[in-house]
C-alpha positions as CSV (number, residue, x, y, z in Angstrom):
1,M,0.0,0.0,0.0
2,I,1.4,3.4,-1.0
3,V,0.4,6.3,1.3
4,R,0.9,10.1,0.9
5,C,2.3,11.3,4.2
6,S,0.8,14.8,4.2
7,D,-2.8,13.8,4.3
8,L,-2.5,10.0,4.8
9,S,-4.3,9.3,1.5
10,V,-4.0,5.8,0.1
11,L,-2.6,6.2,-3.4
12,G,-2.3,2.6,-4.5
13,V,-3.0,-1.0,-3.4
14,N,-1.7,-4.1,-5.2
15,A,-3.8,-7.2,-6.1
16,A,-2.1,-9.3,-3.4
17,L,-3.3,-6.9,-0.6
18,R,-6.8,-6.8,-2.0
19,E,-6.9,-10.6,-2.0
20,L,-5.6,-10.8,1.5
21,A,-8.1,-8.2,2.7
22,C,-11.0,-10.1,1.2
23,T,-9.7,-13.3,2.7
24,L,-9.6,-11.7,6.2
25,G,-12.8,-9.8,5.9
26,W,-10.9,-6.5,6.1
27,Q,-11.8,-3.5,3.9
28,V,-8.9,-1.6,2.5
29,P,-9.4,2.1,3.5
30,G,-9.1,4.9,1.0
31,S,-7.4,7.1,3.6
32,L,-5.6,6.4,6.8
33,Q,-7.1,9.4,8.5
34,G,-8.7,8.1,11.7
35,V,-7.5,4.6,10.9
36,L,-3.8,4.9,11.5
37,D,-2.6,5.2,15.1
38,P,-2.4,9.0,15.7
39,A,0.8,8.6,17.6
40,L,2.5,7.4,14.5
41,E,4.0,10.1,12.2
42,P,4.9,8.5,8.9
43,E,6.8,11.5,7.6
44,A,9.0,11.3,10.8
45,A,9.8,7.6,10.4
46,R,13.4,6.9,9.9
47,S,13.4,3.1,9.9
48,P,11.0,0.3,9.1
49,Q,8.7,-0.4,12.0
50,P,5.5,-2.6,12.3
51,V,2.2,-0.8,12.5
52,R,-1.4,-2.2,12.7
53,L,-4.3,-0.4,11.1
54,R,-7.4,0.1,13.1
55,L,-11.1,0.3,12.2
56,P,-12.9,3.6,13.0
57,D,-14.6,2.0,16.0
58,G,-11.1,1.3,17.5
59,T,-11.1,-2.5,17.0
60,E,-8.0,-3.9,15.4
61,A,-8.4,-5.8,12.2
62,G,-6.5,-6.7,9.1
63,P,-2.9,-7.7,8.6
64,E,0.1,-6.3,10.2
65,F,2.2,-3.9,8.1
66,L,5.8,-2.8,7.9
67,L,6.1,0.9,7.3
68,L,8.9,2.0,4.9
69,P,9.5,5.7,4.3
70,L,9.9,6.7,0.7
71,R,11.0,9.9,-1.0
72,D,8.8,12.8,-2.0
73,G,6.6,12.6,1.1
74,H,5.3,9.0,0.6
75,C,5.6,5.8,2.5
76,L,5.1,2.2,1.7
77,L,3.1,-0.2,4.0
78,L,4.0,-3.9,3.4
79,A,1.6,-6.5,4.8
80,E,3.3,-9.2,6.8
81,P,3.3,-12.4,4.6
82,D,3.2,-14.8,7.5
83,H,-0.2,-13.8,8.8
84,P,-1.8,-17.0,10.3
85,A,-4.8,-17.0,8.1
86,R,-2.9,-16.1,5.0
87,G,-2.4,-19.6,3.7
88,R,-5.8,-21.0,4.3
89,H,-7.8,-18.7,1.9
90,L,-10.9,-18.8,3.9
91,P,-14.0,-17.0,2.6
92,S,-14.4,-13.5,4.0
93,E,-17.0,-12.9,6.7
94,A,-18.2,-10.0,4.6
95,C,-18.5,-11.9,1.3
96,G,-21.8,-12.7,-0.3
97,L,-21.5,-16.4,0.5
98,M,-21.5,-15.7,4.2
99,A,-24.5,-13.4,3.9
100,F,-26.3,-16.1,2.0
101,A,-25.4,-18.8,4.5
102,R,-26.8,-16.8,7.4
103,T,-30.2,-16.6,5.8
104,L,-30.5,-20.3,5.1
105,P,-32.9,-22.4,7.2
106,E,-30.7,-25.5,6.4
107,F,-27.4,-26.6,7.8
108,M,-24.4,-25.3,5.7
109,F,-20.8,-26.0,6.2
110,I,-17.6,-25.3,4.3
111,V,-14.8,-27.8,4.2
112,D,-11.3,-28.0,2.8
113,R,-9.9,-30.8,0.7
114,Q,-9.1,-32.9,3.8
115,G,-12.7,-32.6,5.0
116,E,-12.1,-30.2,7.9
117,V,-15.0,-27.9,8.6
118,L,-13.9,-24.3,8.4
119,Y,-17.3,-22.6,8.7
120,A,-20.7,-23.9,9.8
121,F,-24.2,-22.3,9.9
122,G,-27.5,-23.4,11.3
123,T,-28.3,-26.6,13.1
124,C,-28.3,-30.2,12.0
125,R,-30.5,-32.8,13.7
126,L,-28.8,-35.5,11.5
127,A,-25.4,-34.7,13.1
128,R,-27.0,-33.7,16.5
129,I,-25.5,-30.2,16.1
130,D,-27.4,-27.5,17.9
131,D,-24.6,-24.9,17.7
132,P,-22.7,-24.6,14.4
133,L,-19.5,-23.9,16.4
134,Q,-19.6,-27.5,17.5
135,A,-18.7,-28.5,13.9
136,V,-16.0,-26.0,13.2
137,G,-12.5,-27.5,13.3
138,R,-13.8,-31.1,13.2
139,S,-13.6,-33.6,10.4
140,V,-16.9,-33.8,8.5
141,F,-16.5,-37.6,8.4
142,D,-16.8,-37.6,12.2
143,I,-19.9,-35.4,12.2
144,L,-22.1,-37.0,9.5
145,P,-23.3,-40.6,9.6
146,G,-21.7,-43.2,7.3
147,A,-23.7,-42.7,4.2
148,A,-23.6,-38.9,4.3
149,G,-19.9,-39.0,5.1
150,E,-19.3,-41.2,2.0
151,I,-21.1,-38.8,-0.2
152,V,-18.9,-35.9,1.1
153,C,-15.8,-38.0,0.6
154,E,-16.9,-38.7,-3.0
155,V,-17.6,-35.0,-3.7
156,L,-14.2,-34.0,-2.3
157,R,-12.5,-36.5,-4.5
158,T,-14.3,-35.1,-7.6
159,P,-15.6,-31.6,-6.7
160,P,-18.1,-29.8,-8.9
161,G,-16.8,-27.3,-11.4
162,P,-17.4,-23.6,-11.2
163,G,-21.1,-22.8,-11.3
164,K,-22.0,-26.5,-10.9
165,E,-23.8,-28.3,-8.2
166,I,-24.0,-31.9,-7.0
167,R,-27.1,-33.2,-5.3
168,H,-27.6,-36.5,-3.4
169,A,-30.5,-37.9,-1.4
170,I,-29.5,-40.1,1.5
171,D,-31.8,-42.3,3.6
172,V,-30.6,-42.3,7.2
173,P,-32.3,-43.1,10.6
174,R,-33.3,-40.3,12.9
175,E,-32.5,-40.2,16.6
176,D,-35.9,-41.9,17.3
177,G,-35.1,-44.6,14.8
178,E,-37.6,-43.4,12.2
179,P,-36.2,-43.3,8.7
180,C,-35.6,-39.9,7.0
181,T,-34.3,-38.6,3.7
182,V,-31.6,-36.0,3.7
183,E,-30.6,-34.0,0.7
184,C,-27.0,-33.0,0.4
185,R,-26.0,-30.3,-2.1
186,A,-22.4,-29.4,-2.8
187,F,-20.9,-26.6,-4.8
188,P,-17.5,-24.9,-5.0
189,V,-16.8,-21.8,-3.0
190,E,-16.1,-19.2,-5.6
191,P,-14.1,-15.9,-4.9
192,C,-16.0,-12.7,-4.2
193,C,-13.2,-10.7,-6.0
194,S,-11.0,-11.5,-9.0
195,E,-7.8,-11.6,-6.9
196,Q,-9.0,-14.3,-4.4
197,H,-8.4,-18.0,-4.9
198,W,-10.2,-20.5,-2.7
199,D,-8.8,-23.6,-4.3
200,G,-10.3,-26.8,-2.9
201,L,-13.0,-25.3,-0.6
202,V,-16.4,-26.9,-1.1
203,A,-19.7,-25.7,0.5
204,F,-22.3,-28.3,1.5
205,I,-26.0,-27.6,2.4
206,T,-28.0,-30.4,4.0
207,R,-31.7,-30.5,4.8
208,D,-34.3,-33.0,5.8
209,I,-36.5,-33.6,2.8
210,T,-38.6,-36.5,4.3
211,E,-41.7,-34.4,4.5
212,I,-41.1,-33.0,1.0
213,R,-40.6,-36.6,-0.3
214,R,-43.8,-37.7,1.4
215,R,-45.8,-34.8,-0.2
216,D,-44.2,-35.4,-3.6
217,E,-45.3,-39.1,-3.4
218,E,-48.8,-38.1,-2.4
219,L,-48.9,-35.6,-5.3
220,R,-47.6,-38.3,-7.7
221,Q,-50.2,-40.8,-6.6
222,E,-53.0,-38.1,-6.9
223,R,-51.8,-37.3,-10.4
224,A,-51.6,-40.9,-11.3
225,L,-55.2,-41.4,-10.1
226,L,-56.5,-38.4,-12.0
227,N,-54.7,-39.5,-15.1
228,N,-56.1,-43.0,-14.8
229,V,-59.6,-41.6,-14.5
230,L,-59.0,-39.3,-17.4
231,Q,-57.6,-42.1,-19.7
232,H,-60.4,-44.5,-18.8
233,S,-63.2,-42.1,-19.5
234,S,-65.4,-43.0,-22.5
235,D,-65.8,-39.3,-23.3
236,G,-63.2,-37.5,-25.2
237,I,-61.6,-34.7,-23.1
238,V,-59.3,-32.0,-24.6
239,A,-57.9,-29.0,-22.8
240,V,-56.3,-25.9,-24.4
241,D,-54.8,-22.8,-22.9
242,T,-56.0,-19.3,-23.6
243,E,-53.9,-19.1,-26.7
244,G,-55.5,-22.3,-28.1
245,H,-52.4,-24.4,-27.5
246,L,-53.0,-28.1,-26.7
247,V,-52.5,-28.9,-23.0
248,L,-53.8,-32.5,-22.7
249,Y,-56.2,-35.0,-24.2
250,N,-57.2,-38.6,-23.4
251,Q,-57.3,-41.8,-25.4
252,A,-61.0,-41.4,-26.1
253,V,-60.2,-38.4,-28.3
254,I,-58.1,-40.6,-30.6
255,R,-60.9,-43.2,-30.7
256,L,-63.6,-40.6,-31.5
257,L,-61.6,-38.4,-33.9
258,G,-59.5,-41.1,-35.5
259,N,-56.2,-39.2,-34.9
260,A,-54.4,-37.7,-32.0
261,P,-54.5,-33.9,-31.9
262,D,-51.4,-32.3,-33.2
263,P,-49.9,-29.8,-30.7
264,D,-48.9,-27.6,-33.6
265,L,-52.3,-27.6,-35.2
266,P,-54.1,-24.3,-34.7
267,L,-57.5,-24.5,-33.0
268,P,-59.3,-22.9,-36.0
269,E,-58.1,-25.8,-38.2
270,W,-59.5,-28.6,-36.0
271,S,-62.9,-28.8,-37.7
272,R,-61.4,-29.0,-41.2
273,W,-58.6,-31.4,-40.1
274,F,-61.0,-33.9,-38.4
275,R,-63.7,-33.4,-41.1
276,L,-66.3,-32.1,-38.6
277,R,-69.5,-30.5,-39.9
278,D,-72.7,-29.1,-38.5
279,G,-74.7,-32.1,-37.3
280,E,-78.1,-30.8,-38.5
281,T,-77.1,-29.4,-42.0
282,Q,-73.9,-31.4,-42.7
283,Q,-72.4,-28.1,-43.8
284,P,-68.8,-27.2,-43.1
285,F,-68.2,-24.7,-40.3
286,N,-66.9,-21.2,-41.0
287,G,-65.0,-19.0,-38.6
288,R,-68.2,-17.5,-37.1
289,N,-69.9,-20.7,-36.1
290,D,-66.9,-22.9,-35.5
291,P,-67.7,-24.8,-32.2
292,F,-64.0,-24.7,-31.1
293,L,-63.8,-20.9,-31.3
294,G,-65.5,-18.2,-29.2
295,Q,-65.5,-17.3,-25.6
296,D,-69.0,-18.4,-24.4
297,D,-69.3,-20.6,-21.4
298,S,-73.0,-21.5,-21.8
299,D,-72.2,-25.2,-21.8
300,Q,-74.7,-25.6,-24.6
301,P,-74.1,-28.9,-26.5
302,R,-73.3,-28.7,-30.2
303,L,-74.1,-31.6,-32.6
304,L,-71.2,-32.4,-34.9
305,A,-71.1,-34.8,-37.8
306,Q,-67.8,-36.4,-38.8
307,V,-67.7,-37.3,-42.5
308,D,-65.4,-39.3,-44.7
309,E,-63.5,-38.0,-47.7
310,Q,-66.7,-38.4,-49.8
311,G,-68.8,-36.3,-47.4
312,R,-70.7,-39.3,-46.0
313,V,-71.5,-39.1,-42.2
314,Q,-69.5,-41.6,-40.2
315,R,-70.6,-40.7,-36.7
316,Y,-72.3,-38.0,-34.7
317,L,-70.5,-36.3,-31.8
318,Q,-71.9,-34.0,-29.1
319,L,-69.4,-31.2,-28.1
320,R,-69.5,-29.2,-24.9
321,R,-67.0,-26.5,-23.9
322,R,-66.4,-25.1,-20.5
323,P,-63.7,-22.5,-19.4
324,M,-60.9,-23.6,-17.1
325,R,-60.4,-21.2,-14.2
326,D,-57.6,-20.9,-11.6
327,Q,-58.2,-20.6,-7.9
328,D,-58.8,-16.8,-8.3
329,G,-61.4,-17.4,-11.0
330,A,-59.3,-16.2,-13.9
331,V,-59.8,-18.1,-17.1
332,I,-56.7,-20.1,-18.0
333,G,-58.1,-22.2,-20.8
334,T,-61.0,-24.3,-22.2
335,V,-62.0,-27.9,-21.7
336,F,-63.9,-29.6,-24.6
337,T,-65.8,-32.9,-24.0
338,L,-66.8,-35.1,-26.9
339,V,-69.4,-37.8,-26.7
340,D,-70.3,-40.3,-29.4
341,V,-74.1,-39.8,-30.0
342,T,-74.4,-41.8,-33.2
343,S,-76.7,-44.4,-31.7
344,W,-78.8,-41.8,-30.0
345,R,-79.1,-39.9,-33.3
346,E,-80.0,-43.0,-35.3
347,A,-82.6,-43.9,-32.6
348,E,-84.1,-40.5,-32.8
349,E,-84.4,-40.7,-36.6
350,R,-86.1,-44.1,-36.2
351,I,-88.5,-42.7,-33.8
352,Q,-89.3,-39.8,-36.2
353,L,-89.8,-42.4,-39.0
354,M,-92.1,-44.5,-36.9
355,A,-94.1,-41.5,-35.7
356,F,-94.7,-39.9,-39.2
357,Y,-94.4,-42.8,-41.7
358,D,-96.4,-45.9,-42.2
359,A,-94.5,-49.0,-41.1
360,L,-95.9,-51.1,-44.0
361,T,-95.8,-48.7,-46.9
362,N,-93.1,-46.3,-45.6
363,L,-95.4,-43.5,-46.8
364,P,-96.3,-40.4,-44.7
365,N,-99.1,-41.2,-42.3
366,R,-102.0,-39.1,-40.9
367,R,-99.8,-37.7,-38.1
368,L,-97.3,-36.3,-40.5
369,F,-100.1,-34.9,-42.7
370,L,-101.7,-33.1,-39.7
371,D,-98.3,-31.8,-38.6
372,R,-97.5,-30.4,-42.0
373,L,-101.0,-29.0,-42.4
374,T,-100.7,-27.2,-39.1
375,Q,-97.3,-25.7,-40.1
376,T,-98.7,-24.6,-43.4
377,L,-101.7,-22.9,-41.9
378,A,-99.6,-21.2,-39.3
379,H,-97.2,-20.0,-42.0
380,A,-100.1,-18.7,-44.2
381,C,-101.6,-16.8,-41.2
382,R,-98.3,-15.4,-40.1
383,H,-97.2,-14.1,-43.5
384,D,-100.7,-13.4,-44.9
385,V,-100.3,-15.6,-47.9
386,P,-102.8,-18.0,-49.4
387,G,-102.5,-21.8,-49.4
388,A,-104.0,-24.7,-51.2
389,L,-105.1,-28.2,-50.2
390,M,-105.6,-30.9,-52.8
391,F,-107.5,-34.1,-52.0
392,L,-107.2,-37.0,-54.5
393,D,-109.4,-40.1,-54.5
394,L,-107.8,-43.0,-56.2
395,D,-110.4,-45.6,-57.3
396,N,-109.6,-49.2,-56.7
397,F,-106.2,-48.4,-55.1
398,K,-106.7,-51.2,-52.6
399,Q,-106.8,-53.7,-55.4
400,I,-103.5,-52.6,-56.7
401,N,-101.8,-53.0,-53.3
402,D,-103.5,-56.4,-52.7
403,T,-102.6,-57.8,-56.1
404,L,-99.4,-56.1,-57.2
405,G,-97.9,-55.2,-53.8
406,H,-97.3,-52.1,-51.9
407,A,-94.1,-51.3,-53.8
408,V,-96.1,-50.9,-57.0
409,G,-98.9,-49.1,-55.1
C-alpha cells in the first residue's frame, strides 16, 4: 500500500493486498485518517517499524504492516506475509456467500480438501448439532453418519466445477429410529473478488426432505389417479390454454376423432382437419360458427357430424365447452368434451320415422299430414299468404296394393 504522508491518503493497493483483505474480511481504506494510530507520524519515520491499522470503531483488524518511508513525502506499507490466516484462503465474513449462508434455514458447512469444517451455519439434527460452532474444526467424516460421510468424501475426490452443483438424497435413521431422507447439495466456494483464490473449498447444504418426499409421493399418486380416470373415460376430453395451444387429451379423443390432436395444429383448423361439420345441416363450419372458437361458457351442446372423404356421415358427436379457471377465478383455458351420440341420433331418426311414416308402406301417415298441415296454416296466417289443399281419391287403389304389392302401389 502506498500512502501520501501529508494527508494519509492511500494512493495505491496491489492485487495481493486486495486478495488478503478479502480473505480476512478487512476492507482496504481509501485514507488512513482516523484509521492509523495518531501517535505514528509516517513522515518522521526513519526506519522500518511494524504498525497495525485500526477500524474507525477502534477495534483492530486486518494484517500487520511494515512501514517503509519513501522519498517525495510518501511511505510504503507492506503486509506481513506470514499472517496465520494467509495460507488458508478462507472466505471472507463479509462476502456474499456468508450473507447467503446466514439466511439459510438449512445446515451449511464449508470444508477444505481434507474434510475439515472451516465454517458452519444453522443446526443439523442429522449430526446432532445445535450450535454450528460444534462443527468448526472437526472432520466432516466424524460429524455426519456413514452414508452422508461417504457422499462428502466422493464429492471432495471429484468436486463440482465452477457454477456447478451436485445433489444427493440419502436415507438415514433419525434419533428416534424413524427413517428420514436428507438432501446434500455441494458446490465450490467461488471468490468474491477477482484476486481471491479459494482452491479446494467446497460448501455443503444439508436439509431433511422427508416431508417433501412424502408430499411429492402423495402428489404423484394423486396425479396418477387423476390421469387413470382421465384415460379410462369413455368421453373425449381435450384441454387448451388461452392461446389455443393443446394442454392435454385422453385416449378417447383418438378413438372418436381417428387421430391424436397435433400440438402444432391451430385450434381454428381442427374442424377441417378432423372433417367435422354441422350435425343438422352437414355443412362445413366457417369462422363465425366454429364450435371450437368463441369465448362463451354457456355449456350448450353442439351436434357435430364427422364425415369421410366423400362427405358421408360416419358418426355424430356432441361437443361441450367449458372454461378452465384458476383458484382466483381467472380463465386459464378451455375444456372440450366429446361424446359419441351416433346411436342416439339414429334412434331419434327411427322414432321420427315410426311417428310420421307408415311402417308397412313407408309412406307419410296421418300424423305427419296433420303436422305439415298445421305448419302450413300457421305460415299462411303469419305471413298473410294463401295456401291450397288438394284431395285425390284413387279408385280401386286397394286392389293394386293387394294384387301387385305395396311397392307398386
